[in-house]
Backbone bond lengths (Angstrom), bond angles and torsions (degrees), N, CA, C in turn:
res aa  C-N    CA-C-N  psi(-1)  N-CA   C-N-CA  omega(-1)  CA-C   N-CA-C  phi
1 M - - - 1.455 - - 1.523 109.92 -
2 T 1.317 115.85 133.65 1.462 120.97 178.65 1.525 108.86 -113.75
3 I 1.322 116.16 123.86 1.461 122.45 -174.72 1.521 109.16 -118.35
4 G 1.303 117.64 128.66 1.451 122.09 177.26 1.526 110.66 -96.28
5 I 1.318 116.30 133.14 1.468 121.41 176.54 1.519 107.56 -123.15
6 I 1.319 115.63 123.26 1.460 121.14 -176.17 1.521 110.34 -118.48
7 G 1.325 115.95 138.16 1.450 123.29 167.65 1.512 106.90 -128.68
8 A 1.308 118.08 146.81 1.463 120.04 -177.53 1.523 112.19 -76.04
9 M 1.340 116.32 -28.68 1.456 121.47 -176.34 1.519 110.52 -125.91
10 Q 1.315 115.72 157.18 1.459 120.42 -178.77 1.531 110.91 -58.29
11 E 1.335 116.59 -35.85 1.465 119.93 179.52 1.528 112.15 -60.22
12 E 1.338 116.51 -24.17 1.460 120.42 -176.53 1.523 113.23 -85.71
13 I 1.324 117.66 -18.87 1.466 119.26 177.50 1.528 112.51 -108.83
14 T 1.333 118.02 -15.66 1.462 120.70 179.75 1.526 112.68 -56.16
15 P 1.350 120.10 -43.42 1.474 118.72 178.34 1.523 112.81 -60.52
16 L 1.325 117.72 -31.66 1.464 121.44 178.25 1.528 110.75 -70.38
17 L 1.322 116.35 -46.39 1.465 120.34 -179.95 1.526 110.97 -64.79
18 E 1.317 116.34 -37.31 1.464 120.13 178.12 1.526 110.82 -67.52
19 H 1.325 116.53 -33.69 1.466 120.11 -179.79 1.526 111.44 -71.69
20 Y 1.344 116.30 -46.96 1.466 119.59 -175.59 1.535 112.49 -81.70
21 Q 1.318 116.76 -28.54 1.477 123.83 173.11 1.526 113.97 64.57
22 A 1.315 118.36 -56.61 1.470 120.74 -177.43 1.528 109.31 -89.12
23 Y 1.311 116.57 111.98 1.461 120.21 178.98 1.525 109.58 -152.02
24 E 1.323 113.72 156.82 1.462 121.98 177.85 1.523 108.20 -104.39
25 T 1.315 116.43 131.73 1.462 121.21 178.24 1.521 109.56 -93.33
26 I 1.320 116.30 124.82 1.464 121.89 -178.76 1.527 108.63 -119.43
27 E 1.302 116.56 125.55 1.462 121.18 177.33 1.526 109.11 -93.93
28 F 1.314 116.63 125.68 1.459 120.55 -179.98 1.525 108.85 -147.32
29 C 1.311 116.68 130.05 1.474 122.21 179.85 1.525 111.26 54.82
30 G 1.323 116.55 39.34 1.455 120.52 177.65 1.508 113.99 71.46
31 H 1.332 117.43 21.92 1.453 121.58 -174.75 1.521 109.69 -139.17
32 S 1.328 117.03 155.86 1.464 121.43 -178.25 1.521 111.20 -101.26
33 Y 1.334 114.70 133.27 1.458 122.51 173.95 1.522 107.30 -124.38
34 Y 1.331 116.04 143.76 1.458 120.84 -174.80 1.527 109.12 -117.85
35 R 1.338 116.16 120.50 1.460 121.13 -178.40 1.523 109.99 -100.70
36 V 1.335 115.39 126.78 1.460 122.58 178.46 1.523 107.98 -118.01
37 S 1.328 117.52 127.24 1.463 121.91 178.11 1.525 109.24 -99.96
38 L 1.343 115.36 123.15 1.464 121.88 179.80 1.525 109.15 -128.39
39 G 1.308 116.58 71.67 1.456 120.30 -177.68 1.512 110.92 65.59
40 K 1.344 115.98 -117.62 1.460 120.31 -179.63 1.527 112.58 -82.60
41 K 1.322 116.21 -4.57 1.465 120.63 179.54 1.522 110.46 -107.09
42 T 1.326 115.29 140.45 1.464 121.93 173.54 1.516 108.56 -122.18
43 L 1.316 116.24 130.16 1.461 120.94 176.43 1.520 109.26 -104.16
44 I 1.301 116.15 137.25 1.459 121.93 169.50 1.526 105.87 -115.75
45 I 1.317 116.38 113.87 1.467 122.04 -175.91 1.521 109.02 -110.83
46 A 1.313 117.27 137.25 1.462 119.63 179.50 1.516 111.82 -150.91
47 C 1.315 114.77 147.89 1.458 123.11 168.91 1.526 106.52 -94.50
48 S 1.321 116.87 111.09 1.465 120.47 -173.06 1.520 113.31 -73.03
49 R 1.319 116.47 -28.28 1.459 126.30 -164.82 1.532 108.69 87.21
50 I 1.317 115.42 161.36 1.465 120.75 -170.57 1.525 111.85 -75.26
51 G 1.319 116.37 142.35 1.454 121.39 170.97 1.514 114.45 108.75
52 K 1.330 114.73 164.52 1.454 121.30 -173.20 1.529 113.19 -70.01
53 V 1.323 117.64 -37.45 1.468 119.60 -177.37 1.523 110.83 -66.50
54 Y 1.332 116.99 -51.32 1.459 120.03 -178.32 1.522 112.01 -64.27
55 S 1.329 117.07 -38.83 1.459 119.00 -178.88 1.528 111.24 -68.94
56 A 1.334 117.15 -38.23 1.463 120.42 177.08 1.523 110.65 -65.79
57 L 1.335 116.65 -39.80 1.461 120.58 177.70 1.524 110.68 -61.94
58 T 1.327 116.51 -45.63 1.459 120.81 -178.77 1.522 111.17 -62.91
59 A 1.318 116.92 -44.09 1.465 120.12 178.81 1.525 111.24 -62.38
60 S 1.327 116.36 -40.74 1.468 120.62 179.46 1.522 110.88 -63.56
61 V 1.331 116.95 -44.09 1.461 121.02 178.46 1.526 110.61 -62.38
62 M 1.314 116.52 -43.06 1.469 119.54 -179.73 1.520 111.67 -60.21
63 I 1.322 116.42 -42.10 1.463 120.12 -177.17 1.521 111.73 -77.91
64 L 1.326 117.53 -49.15 1.459 121.61 -172.29 1.525 113.86 -82.54
65 H 1.332 117.03 -31.04 1.468 119.75 -178.14 1.528 112.19 -98.82
66 F 1.336 116.62 -46.50 1.463 119.72 -176.62 1.531 113.17 -92.73
67 G 1.309 117.63 -6.93 1.458 120.64 176.15 1.512 115.24 73.06
68 C 1.320 117.38 29.71 1.470 119.69 179.25 1.527 110.14 -65.79
69 E 1.321 115.09 132.51 1.456 121.42 -178.02 1.533 112.46 -96.34
70 Q 1.307 116.01 -15.00 1.456 122.31 177.97 1.525 107.99 -145.62
71 I 1.314 116.64 148.77 1.465 121.11 178.80 1.529 109.15 -125.35
72 I 1.327 115.20 132.77 1.461 121.57 172.91 1.523 107.66 -119.30
73 F 1.322 116.47 124.03 1.467 119.62 175.07 1.523 107.82 -101.66
74 N 1.309 114.92 126.08 1.457 122.53 -173.33 1.520 108.79 -124.51
75 G 1.328 117.07 135.54 1.459 117.84 177.43 1.513 112.96 167.13
76 V 1.327 115.18 -152.82 1.459 120.88 -175.09 1.527 110.49 -117.62
77 A 1.326 115.59 163.84 1.461 121.52 179.85 1.516 109.66 -153.00
78 G 1.314 115.18 162.51 1.458 121.09 172.63 1.519 109.09 -87.82
79 G 1.307 116.74 138.16 1.451 120.74 -179.41 1.522 112.76 -85.39
80 I 1.329 116.61 137.67 1.464 122.53 172.20 1.517 109.48 -110.45
81 N 1.314 116.04 -44.75 1.466 121.21 178.73 1.534 109.14 -58.14
82 P 1.320 118.47 123.79 1.461 120.58 -176.53 1.527 113.81 -63.53
83 Q 1.335 117.44 -16.78 1.462 120.55 177.07 1.530 111.96 -73.25
84 Y 1.327 116.33 -23.95 1.458 120.14 -174.06 1.526 111.20 -76.62
85 K 1.305 115.20 134.79 1.463 122.53 174.75 1.526 109.08 -116.79
86 V 1.330 115.96 160.69 1.466 120.28 178.31 1.521 109.28 -57.05
87 G 1.328 116.05 129.53 1.456 122.17 -178.94 1.511 113.71 98.50
88 D 1.349 118.09 -14.95 1.461 120.43 177.21 1.522 110.17 -68.19
89 L 1.327 115.95 149.32 1.460 121.51 178.38 1.524 110.08 -102.90
90 V 1.338 115.43 138.51 1.459 120.63 176.10 1.522 109.08 -127.30
91 L 1.316 115.22 132.58 1.457 123.18 176.16 1.525 107.51 -99.84
92 A 1.329 117.04 122.10 1.466 120.70 -176.68 1.521 110.73 -74.26
93 T 1.318 117.16 119.11 1.462 120.89 174.76 1.525 110.27 -81.29
94 K 1.337 116.08 -36.17 1.455 122.02 174.13 1.518 108.36 -153.87
95 L 1.331 115.78 160.48 1.465 120.59 -173.77 1.515 110.31 -134.95
96 C 1.342 115.83 151.13 1.455 121.55 179.35 1.518 109.66 -140.13
97 Q 1.334 115.76 166.08 1.467 121.62 177.16 1.534 107.88 -108.68
98 H 1.325 115.30 103.84 1.465 119.22 -173.20 1.519 113.33 -73.13
99 D 1.346 117.77 -16.82 1.466 120.02 -176.55 1.524 113.34 -96.75
100 V 1.320 118.28 7.68 1.467 121.30 176.34 1.532 108.67 -86.03
101 D 1.319 116.41 125.86 1.465 120.26 -174.57 1.524 110.92 -141.96
102 I 1.331 115.67 96.46 1.472 120.38 169.23 1.534 108.18 -121.19
103 T 1.332 113.81 38.51 1.466 119.87 -178.62 1.521 112.42 -63.97
104 I 1.326 117.62 -21.57 1.464 120.94 179.45 1.528 111.23 -61.17
105 F 1.352 116.03 -23.19 1.460 120.27 178.93 1.527 112.14 -95.89
106 G 1.321 116.07 12.19 1.450 119.83 175.42 1.516 114.93 90.66
107 H 1.324 116.91 7.38 1.461 120.74 179.21 1.526 110.63 -94.16
108 P 1.326 118.32 155.13 1.470 120.61 176.41 1.518 111.64 -73.40
109 F 1.320 116.38 161.19 1.461 120.57 174.99 1.534 109.39 -57.84
110 G 1.326 115.63 141.57 1.459 121.06 177.39 1.509 114.60 89.02
111 Y 1.328 117.15 -8.81 1.463 120.59 -178.19 1.525 110.58 -86.73
112 I 1.332 116.31 134.75 1.463 122.61 174.75 1.519 107.81 -114.64
113 S 1.309 117.74 139.37 1.460 121.69 -177.90 1.524 111.09 -51.22
114 D 1.327 115.42 135.47 1.465 123.36 -177.80 1.526 112.17 59.20
115 G 1.326 116.36 23.11 1.461 120.92 179.05 1.510 110.48 -127.34
116 K 1.321 116.24 -147.13 1.459 121.44 -179.06 1.515 108.43 -152.74
117 I 1.314 116.75 163.73 1.463 119.82 -178.32 1.520 110.94 -75.37
118 F 1.320 117.08 -45.68 1.461 121.51 -175.75 1.527 111.04 -112.67
119 T 1.315 115.08 140.33 1.462 121.74 173.52 1.525 107.75 -114.82
120 Q 1.310 115.94 127.34 1.454 120.83 -178.03 1.526 110.78 -78.38
121 S 1.322 116.53 145.25 1.459 121.01 170.08 1.528 107.84 -85.39
122 D 1.327 116.91 176.21 1.455 121.05 -173.17 1.533 111.52 -86.50
123 S 1.312 116.74 125.61 1.462 120.46 -175.77 1.527 112.46 -66.85
124 T 1.331 117.39 -34.11 1.467 119.81 -179.96 1.523 111.14 -68.32
125 L 1.321 117.07 -47.80 1.463 120.20 177.36 1.528 110.60 -62.73
126 N 1.325 115.96 -40.10 1.464 118.95 178.24 1.525 110.98 -61.66
127 G 1.332 116.10 -38.36 1.456 119.99 177.84 1.512 112.37 -63.43
128 I 1.324 116.31 -38.15 1.470 120.85 177.18 1.526 110.19 -66.40
129 A 1.334 116.10 -40.67 1.467 120.14 178.16 1.525 110.67 -61.80
130 K 1.323 116.14 -43.76 1.467 119.84 -179.37 1.522 111.57 -66.99
131 A 1.336 116.67 -38.72 1.463 120.08 178.27 1.519 110.83 -65.54
132 A 1.351 116.49 -42.29 1.463 120.65 179.43 1.522 110.73 -64.27
133 A 1.324 116.21 -39.78 1.465 120.22 178.97 1.526 110.60 -64.30
134 K 1.326 116.43 -45.28 1.460 120.86 -178.62 1.523 111.16 -62.89
135 E 1.328 116.96 -44.37 1.463 121.35 -178.20 1.524 112.52 -64.69
136 N 1.316 116.31 -26.31 1.461 120.26 -176.36 1.521 113.17 -107.97
137 G 1.325 115.89 13.69 1.455 120.14 176.51 1.511 114.23 65.47
138 I 1.352 116.54 31.20 1.466 121.89 -179.32 1.525 108.81 -101.94
139 H 1.324 117.33 122.82 1.463 119.92 177.34 1.524 109.24 -77.07
140 L 1.317 115.90 127.50 1.458 121.13 -175.64 1.525 109.70 -127.73
141 Y 1.340 116.17 116.25 1.452 120.55 173.88 1.531 109.59 -79.28
142 E 1.309 116.39 159.58 1.459 122.40 169.99 1.517 107.89 -121.80
143 G 1.340 116.94 136.31 1.447 118.00 -177.82 1.513 113.48 -167.33
144 V 1.324 114.74 177.31 1.462 122.84 178.01 1.518 108.98 -87.01
145 V 1.327 116.47 131.15 1.459 121.74 179.81 1.525 109.13 -111.77
146 A 1.326 116.52 128.01 1.463 122.96 178.94 1.520 109.62 -104.47
147 T 1.335 115.55 135.93 1.460 122.70 -176.04 1.528 110.37 -118.20
148 G 1.322 116.65 142.65 1.459 120.76 174.15 1.508 110.84 -164.38
149 D 1.309 116.77 158.54 1.467 121.56 178.97 1.521 110.55 -83.05
150 Q 1.318 115.63 52.82 1.464 122.17 179.60 1.520 108.59 -148.85
151 F 1.329 116.66 139.04 1.464 119.80 170.02 1.521 106.31 -88.54
152 I 1.325 116.51 111.20 1.460 121.02 -173.74 1.528 110.14 -80.95
153 H 1.326 115.58 119.01 1.463 120.96 177.78 1.524 110.12 -135.46
154 S 1.313 115.70 25.11 1.457 121.81 -179.86 1.520 109.46 -118.14
155 K 1.302 116.68 126.65 1.462 121.34 178.22 1.524 110.81 -59.79
156 E 1.325 116.93 -40.11 1.457 121.23 -178.56 1.536 111.10 -65.54
157 K 1.329 116.07 -43.44 1.465 119.95 179.41 1.523 110.61 -66.36
158 K 1.326 116.63 -41.56 1.457 121.09 178.05 1.527 110.37 -58.66
159 E 1.323 116.53 -45.62 1.459 120.46 -178.49 1.522 111.24 -66.19
160 W 1.345 117.45 -35.17 1.465 120.38 177.14 1.527 111.05 -64.76
161 I 1.331 117.12 -44.32 1.471 121.24 179.86 1.525 110.52 -63.65
162 Q 1.313 114.98 -40.48 1.468 118.98 178.94 1.528 110.81 -63.37
163 K 1.312 116.56 -43.86 1.462 121.18 -178.67 1.527 111.47 -69.35
164 E 1.328 117.19 -43.98 1.469 121.67 -174.00 1.531 112.22 -71.85
165 F 1.346 117.00 -39.67 1.461 120.43 -172.62 1.528 113.85 -116.07
166 K 1.331 117.19 1.02 1.468 121.06 -174.41 1.530 110.18 53.78
167 A 1.320 115.77 38.22 1.464 121.10 -175.35 1.525 111.48 -79.46
168 D 1.333 114.35 150.27 1.460 121.40 178.34 1.524 112.47 -107.27
169 A 1.336 117.08 -22.01 1.463 121.33 -179.53 1.527 109.43 -151.59
170 I 1.330 115.57 157.16 1.465 122.19 -178.17 1.518 109.26 -127.11
171 E 1.330 115.98 138.22 1.460 121.10 172.78 1.525 108.83 -151.15
172 M 1.355 117.78 -163.29 1.460 119.55 -170.59 1.527 114.73 -127.28
173 E 1.342 118.15 11.02 1.464 119.00 -176.10 1.529 116.18 -141.48
174 G 1.324 118.02 -31.02 1.456 120.80 -166.58 1.514 116.10 -55.17
175 A 1.332 118.04 -47.24 1.465 120.80 -175.63 1.519 111.91 -66.64
176 S 1.329 117.21 -35.61 1.460 119.34 179.94 1.524 110.66 -66.88
177 V 1.328 117.39 -39.20 1.459 121.19 175.97 1.531 109.47 -66.89
178 A 1.323 116.93 -39.46 1.461 120.41 179.24 1.527 111.25 -62.37
179 V 1.332 117.40 -38.61 1.468 120.87 178.35 1.525 110.37 -64.49
180 V 1.340 117.00 -43.40 1.465 120.71 177.10 1.524 110.11 -58.62
181 C 1.327 116.04 -49.01 1.463 120.33 -178.59 1.523 111.91 -63.50
182 D 1.326 116.67 -38.46 1.460 121.01 178.69 1.520 110.87 -62.09
183 N 1.325 116.44 -42.68 1.462 120.54 -178.35 1.521 112.96 -75.41
184 L 1.327 117.34 -24.00 1.465 121.41 179.67 1.525 111.96 -104.40
185 N 1.339 116.27 13.45 1.469 122.20 175.49 1.523 112.36 53.36
186 T 1.323 115.44 47.12 1.454 122.07 -179.09 1.526 109.40 -120.09
187 P 1.331 118.55 124.44 1.468 120.56 179.98 1.529 111.43 -60.94
188 I 1.330 115.28 142.01 1.469 120.24 179.43 1.518 110.74 -133.56
189 C 1.317 114.45 144.11 1.465 122.63 173.89 1.525 107.12 -131.11
190 V 1.328 117.05 132.62 1.463 121.90 -179.51 1.525 108.79 -120.28
191 I 1.329 115.46 117.91 1.461 121.62 179.46 1.522 108.14 -118.44
192 R 1.317 116.26 125.19 1.461 120.95 -178.51 1.530 110.72 -126.81
193 A 1.315 115.89 136.62 1.464 121.57 171.89 1.521 108.10 -99.00
194 I 1.312 116.99 135.40 1.462 121.08 -177.16 1.528 109.96 -74.39
195 S 1.328 115.43 123.86 1.469 121.16 -178.98 1.518 112.65 -109.76
196 D 1.339 117.19 -14.59 1.471 120.96 -178.98 1.518 107.96 -163.69
197 N 1.326 115.93 175.60 1.464 120.05 -176.92 1.520 113.09 -102.86
198 A 1.336 117.69 8.99 1.467 122.97 177.99 1.525 112.98 58.97
199 G 1.333 117.18 20.32 1.468 120.98 177.81 1.511 111.66 -103.05
200 D 1.320 116.68 -158.23 1.459 120.76 -174.64 1.525 113.02 -64.04
201 E 1.341 117.83 -27.52 1.456 121.38 -178.95 1.528 111.53 -98.93
202 A 1.343 118.00 18.02 1.464 122.10 -173.38 1.516 112.64 -59.91
203 L 1.346 117.70 -41.61 1.459 119.98 -175.67 1.520 111.77 -61.76
204 I 1.314 117.24 -43.31 1.462 121.25 179.96 1.527 110.12 -63.79
205 S 1.322 116.32 -46.74 1.454 121.43 -179.88 1.516 110.82 -63.21
206 Y 1.337 116.73 -44.34 1.464 122.22 -177.91 1.517 110.97 -59.95
207 E 1.321 117.52 -49.61 1.459 120.93 -177.95 1.522 111.86 -64.73
208 E 1.326 115.98 -32.58 1.453 120.25 -177.76 1.521 112.63 -75.62
209 F 1.330 116.95 -36.71 1.460 120.33 -171.08 1.529 114.63 -111.40
210 L 1.333 118.55 4.99 1.464 121.34 -177.79 1.524 112.32 -54.16
211 A 1.334 117.05 -57.98 1.464 120.53 -174.76 1.526 111.77 -62.62
212 T 1.324 116.18 -42.37 1.469 119.98 -179.42 1.516 111.33 -63.94
213 S 1.323 116.71 -45.98 1.463 120.46 -179.28 1.524 111.35 -65.90
214 A 1.334 116.65 -38.31 1.464 120.66 179.04 1.525 110.81 -61.58
215 K 1.318 117.56 -38.84 1.469 121.03 178.40 1.533 111.04 -65.19
216 I 1.307 117.03 -37.56 1.464 121.07 179.28 1.529 110.10 -63.47
217 S 1.327 116.45 -45.22 1.460 120.96 178.92 1.527 110.94 -63.75
218 A 1.328 116.34 -45.19 1.467 120.73 -178.53 1.524 111.64 -62.98
219 S 1.317 116.95 -33.71 1.465 120.07 -179.14 1.524 111.37 -62.19
220 L 1.331 117.07 -38.68 1.463 119.70 177.95 1.525 110.74 -70.95
221 V 1.322 117.34 -38.45 1.463 119.98 177.90 1.525 110.87 -59.80
222 I 1.316 117.38 -41.99 1.473 121.87 178.50 1.526 110.23 -60.15
223 K 1.330 116.95 -42.16 1.468 120.68 178.24 1.529 110.72 -66.36
224 M 1.332 117.25 -35.42 1.461 120.85 176.80 1.515 111.27 -63.37
225 I 1.334 116.13 -45.12 1.463 120.62 -178.06 1.519 110.67 -58.84
226 E 1.322 116.25 -36.33 1.470 119.72 178.82 1.524 112.10 -63.22
227 K 1.340 117.14 -26.36 1.451 121.01 -177.01 1.534 113.43 -94.62
228 L 1.326 117.18 -12.46 1.463 119.99 -178.99 1.526 111.78 -78.00
């Protein structure tokens, strides 16, 4: 079994590389991919870079070039749900693109022609994530994750996304990877640790808690891999 693990930033995959230690670095399309051999399991780990285009490209390469049969997206997100605190983990039940707007043609926000607003994550992988969290005493929320090519630091924008999509967290890659996986029939699981509240003070919170939150997310992914 070949499993792809993606983080948007180096901070999000460093805890994984430090944990597994032995890995092969493969350069492909001007980008680095890290192969970890774990008996019958092979991990392909990569830092996609920030944003929907790079993350979709990375997911496509993992599936079409490296033969990944499952994709796990690991990293941080801004919290919208008022219950979420910095460091909390959220498992995406479904994902949307909050910055897609062709409403002038009568479509709702987030809708892409011949597509859909929400893309579901994989129930089996999600079940493994929840089981791993429970066994290790990790509290794991489940919620809707909204994706866009914007770092949200406006209270007004955050409230609009929450109202329009019933979103619980915001980030910049998950939905684009989910769309790739949906079209290539590849199961996906998205786990995000909350690094900020996506409000006016988001930048300060994000910079302060990025590394810590990324480690929390990676720790659950490692436990998931043990169960796959």
